[in-house]
Phi, psi and omega in degrees: 000131184244131181243130179244128179245123176248133183235133174243124181247145178233136176262123181241129178258170180295328179295320178294322180294320178296319180295320180292318182293324177292320179296322179294321181293321182284333182262003185292325180290314180292326176294325177299313182290326176294318177293326177294319177295321181293321182261032185308313188288327175288319180292319181296321178298318178295316182295318181298318179296314181297313182296316182295315181293315180295320179296316179296317180293317181290328175290317183294320187253349184228334191249007182281344185272342186222138181291324179297317178295323177297319177293325178295335178269314189287315185295309178296327178295316179293324177295316179296318177292328176293323175298321179293316180292329181274004180055051176289165177301146184297330178300316179292319180295315182293316180294317179294323178292323177295320177295320179297315181296319178295319177296320178298316178295322179296318179293321180294320185283320184254000000 
């Protein structure tokens, strides 16, 4: 029986480590959006559940007394869900969903 072991060694200096860490910091935002596009279907499932639950709770406990408050909950929620159905860029979906959640929380608190 013959065993062959191949080894690849790399020499890394401190200068190389600094260059890599700086590169990671500058590309982290663009990498986030690329990963969001890649993981679109998992993120969208999570977003739909959060938006639907928050919208229902805020309508039930905060927006039933006033038509304006009901519109403040329903219209942004439907716009965000329309972005999801139209397969809009994830940046737009995430930002619109964040705005919807903040509006829902605002209606619940006030």
